[in-house]
N, C-alpha and C positions, 0 to 999 in steps of 0.2 A: 336200308335198301340203297344199293349203289346208284349214285347219280353222276353223270358225265356232263361236263360243260366245256364246250369248245370256245376258243377265242383266238384272236389274231387275224381274222379276216379283214378285208377292206378292198379299196379300189387301188389298183397298181397299174402302171404302164407296162406294156410288153417289154420283156427283158428284166423286169424288176423282181424283187424277192419279197416273200412273206414267210413268217414262221407261225404256224398254227400250234396251239396248245390244247390238249385234252386233259382237263383236271378232274380228278375223281374225289367225291365226298361220300360219306356214309358207308365206306368200305375201302378196301385196299386193292390196288392194281397189281400187287406183287405176284399174285398167282394167276394172272390173267393175260391171255393174248389180247392184243389191241389192234384194231384195224381202222384205217381211214378210208372213207368212201366219199364220192361226190355225185351230185345229180345236177345236170344242166337242164334248163327249161325244155320240156318236150322230149327228154331222153330218160332212159332207165338209169337207176343208180348203178354205179360201177365201183369196183374196188380200186383203190389208188395204191395203198401200201399197207403192210401189216408187220407186226413185230411180236416175236414169241415172248413168253413170260420172262425168260432170262435175258432177252435182248440179243441172244446169240443167233437167232433166226429171223431173217427179214425177207419180204417179197415186195416187188414193185410191178405195177402195170408197165407194159412196154412203152406206153406213151409218156411216162414220167421218169424212166430209168436214166440215170446220169444227171437229172435235174433236181429230184426230190430225195431227201434223206430223212428217214424215220429214226427216232431215238427215244429212249425212255430214261426217266430219273425216278427210280422207285422211292427215293428218300423224299421226293416232292409229290409222289403219287400222280405223276404227270407223264404223258407221252407227247412228243413233239413231231411235227413234220416240217422240215426246212424246205421251202420251195424256191428254187432259183430259176432264172431265165424263163420266167412265166410267159405263157402264150395266151392269146385270146381264147383258145379252145380249153384252157384250164378253168375258165369261168364256170361257176356253179356253187351250189350249197355243199359245204364239206361237213361230213359227220364223222364222229369217232364212235367206235363200238368195242365192247369188251366181252370176253367169255372166259370162264374158269377153264384152265387147260393144264394138262400134265405134259404136253408135248413140247418138243424143241422146235416145232414148226408153228405156222400160223396160217389162217385161211383168208382167202381173198373174195369169198362169196358172202353175201349178207346173211344167208341162213345159217352161217357158222356162229354168229354172234347172238348173245342174249340181251345185252344192255346197250342202249343207244343214247347219244346226246341229241340235242335239238338242232345242232348245226350252226355254222357260221358262213356268211356269204363271202365269196371271193370273186371279184370282178377284175378282169384284165382287159384294159381298154386304153386307147390313146385319146 
């Protein structure tokens, strides 16, 4: 059974950077679209970014465009999101999710995905 483990979260000052990783075990990400989601306290989970199985298709929430970059390394069975110029409103628990996909696209809603990690906390504060 596919397991996803997020890492790379932490406490960072506004304007700082973090790179989150989503590593898979028990299966391959090669045929899966992968999404990153976040949930702030008291708020609904929202899609942050996603990447298609080939890596050729990506999407970003408007709030992170120009600051976040999603990528994947299928040789390492890992998907990354590089987060730059972090803002306090980026604070939350970040989750990665995966779904087997034949599409060149990817989804930004949580019901698109079948497998989820347990999350990593990102706190942006001075």
